[in-house]
C-alpha positions in Angstrom: 2.5 -13.8 -29.3 1.0 -11.8 -26.5 -3.0 -12.9 -26.0 -5.1 -10.1 -24.5 -7.4 -11.7 -21.7 -9.4 -8.4 -22.3 -10.2 -5.5 -25.2 -10.4 -3.0 -22.7 -8.4 0.0 -21.3 -5.0 -1.6 -20.6 -1.3 -0.2 -21.0 1.0 -2.9 -22.7 4.9 -2.8 -21.5 6.2 -3.7 -25.1 9.7 -3.3 -26.6 8.0 -4.1 -30.4 6.1 -0.9 -30.3 5.1 -1.3 -34.3 4.4 -4.9 -34.4 2.2 -4.7 -31.8 0.1 -2.0 -33.0 -0.2 -4.1 -36.1 -1.5 -6.8 -33.9 -3.9 -5.2 -32.6 -5.4 -3.7 -35.7 -5.6 -7.1 -36.6 -6.6 -8.9 -33.3 -9.5 -6.0 -33.1 -10.8 -6.4 -36.3 -13.7 -5.2 -37.3 -13.6 -2.3 -34.7 -11.6 0.8 -35.5 -8.6 1.1 -34.1 -6.6 4.6 -34.8 -3.0 5.0 -33.3 -0.9 7.4 -32.5 2.2 5.8 -33.0 5.6 7.5 -32.6 9.2 6.6 -33.5 10.6 8.7 -30.7 8.4 10.6 -28.0 4.7 11.3 -27.7 4.3 14.5 -27.1 2.1 17.6 -25.7 0.2 17.9 -29.8 0.3 13.6 -29.8 -1.8 13.9 -26.9 -4.4 17.0 -27.8 -4.6 14.8 -31.0 -5.8 11.7 -29.1 -8.2 13.5 -26.8 -9.8 15.0 -30.2 -10.2 12.0 -31.7 -12.0 10.7 -28.3 -14.5 13.0 -28.4 -15.4 11.7 -31.9 -18.9 10.2 -31.2 -18.8 6.2 -31.7 -22.1 3.8 -32.4 -19.6 0.9 -31.4 -16.0 0.3 -29.8 -13.0 2.2 -31.4 -9.6 1.7 -30.0 -7.2 4.4 -29.7 -3.6 3.1 -29.3 -0.7 5.1 -28.2 2.8 4.1 -28.4 6.2 5.6 -28.2 10.1 5.2 -27.0 9.5 8.2 -24.4 6.1 9.9 -23.1 7.0 13.2 -22.0 5.5 14.6 -18.5 3.7 17.1 -20.3 1.5 15.1 -23.0 0.2 12.3 -19.9 -0.7 15.1 -17.7 -2.8 16.0 -20.5 -4.5 12.8 -21.0 -5.2 11.6 -17.3 -9.0 12.8 -17.6 -9.5 11.4 -20.5 -8.1 8.4 -19.0 -10.1 8.6 -15.7 -13.3 9.6 -17.5 -13.2 7.7 -21.4 -16.0 8.9 -23.4 -18.8 6.2 -24.1 -17.4 3.5 -26.7 -13.8 4.5 -26.2 -11.3 2.4 -25.1 -7.4 3.2 -24.6 -3.8 1.6 -25.3 -0.6 2.2 -24.2 2.3 0.6 -25.7 6.0 0.9 -23.6 8.8 -0.3 -23.5 9.2 -0.1 -20.1 6.6 1.2 -17.3 9.5 3.7 -16.1 8.2 5.6 -18.9 4.5 6.2 -16.9 3.5 8.6 -14.6 2.3 6.9 -11.5 -1.0 8.7 -11.9 -1.1 7.1 -15.7 -0.3 3.8 -14.4 -3.2 3.7 -11.7 -5.6 4.6 -14.2 -4.5 1.4 -16.7 -4.4 -2.2 -15.9 -1.1 -3.5 -16.7 -0.2 -6.3 -19.3 3.2 -7.4 -19.7 4.3 -8.3 -23.0 7.1 -9.4 -24.4 10.8 -6.6 -22.8 14.5 -6.4 -23.2 14.5 -6.1 -19.3 13.2 -6.4 -16.1 13.1 -3.9 -12.7 15.9 -4.2 -10.9 15.0 -4.9 -6.8 15.8 -2.9 -4.5 17.1 -3.9 -1.5 15.9 -0.9 0.8 12.9 -1.2 3.1 10.9 1.8 3.3 9.3 0.8 5.7 12.0 1.1 8.4 14.3 3.6 6.3 15.9 6.6 7.9 18.9 9.0 7.4 21.7 6.6 7.8 19.8 4.3 4.9 19.2 7.4 2.7 22.3 8.2 2.5 23.9 5.4 2.3 21.6 4.2 -1.2 22.1 8.0 -2.2 26.2 6.9 -2.0 25.6 4.1 -3.7 24.1 5.5 -6.7 25.8 9.0 -6.7 27.2 8.2 -10.6 24.0 6.8 -12.0 22.5 8.9 -15.1 19.2 10.1 -16.1 17.7 6.7 -17.7 19.1 4.7 -14.8 17.2 7.1 -12.6 14.1 6.7 -14.5 14.4 2.8 -13.7 15.3 3.1 -10.2 12.6 5.6 -9.5 10.6 3.0 -11.1 12.1 0.7 -8.5 11.4 2.2 -5.9 7.7 2.7 -6.4 7.8 -1.0 -7.3 9.3 -1.7 -3.6 6.7 0.5 -2.2 3.3 -0.6 -3.8 4.5 -4.4 -4.5 6.5 -5.4 -1.8 6.1 -3.3 1.3 2.4 -2.9 0.2 2.7 0.8 1.5 -0.6 2.9 0.8 1.3 6.2 -0.5 -0.2 9.4 0.5 -0.7 11.9 -1.6 2.3 13.5 -1.5 4.3 10.3 -1.9 2.3 10.2 -4.8 3.0 13.3 -6.5 6.8 13.4 -5.3 7.0 9.7 -7.7 5.8 12.1 -10.6 7.6 15.1 -9.9 10.8 12.5 -9.7 10.0 11.8 -13.7 9.5 15.6 -14.7 12.3 16.3 -12.9 14.5 13.7 -14.6 12.9 14.8 -18.1 14.6 18.4 -17.2 18.2 16.9 -16.6 17.9 17.5 -12.5 20.8 15.9 -10.8 19.7 11.9 -10.4 20.8 12.1 -6.9 18.8 15.3 -5.8 15.5 13.9 -7.2 16.1 10.3 -5.1 16.8 12.7 -2.0 13.1 13.9 -2.8 11.6 11.0 -3.0 13.6 9.0 -0.1 13.3 11.9 2.5 9.5 11.7 2.0 9.1 7.7 2.9 11.3 9.1 6.6 9.6 12.0 6.7 6.7 10.2 7.7 7.9 8.0 10.8 
């Protein structure tokens, strides 16, 4: 069982979404815990319900828990303002099986805690500090036949490579491109085109 170091807002990466929601209710008792835990997809109507709940005034800390197998981009964008400027006594917890479900702009607003997960993000042997057209072409050729799910994990791996390994300070355009990549993949855009857009933003910085 994962023991939280903090009862502040955060993202929990865990495969057991329902189980963690039940555990959080016990862990935070007697505080009020309101759950918006969906079996499949967290949609815009769920985001609106979360926002409405967040603005119900509370005299004590209230925890709003969001969990789903998939979070669509529209619902996440709707939550950005309330996540950045939460009402008084409101803490948010997002439970997701993988970071690739969440937009970089959402992840930048909340600390991430890793729980039990079924897979690890793959590492990419691609130095984004030294990327050029030839390396971009080779990378796209290597991943020419990947599907939507694999592409989302690859986008996550690129983000991890850029921010953690290469320690790049992403420009606003680059950060927006990562968000755009997730949205395009959800709309079933061709993965190779999405990856090309991302990589070319780093080539263009040279």
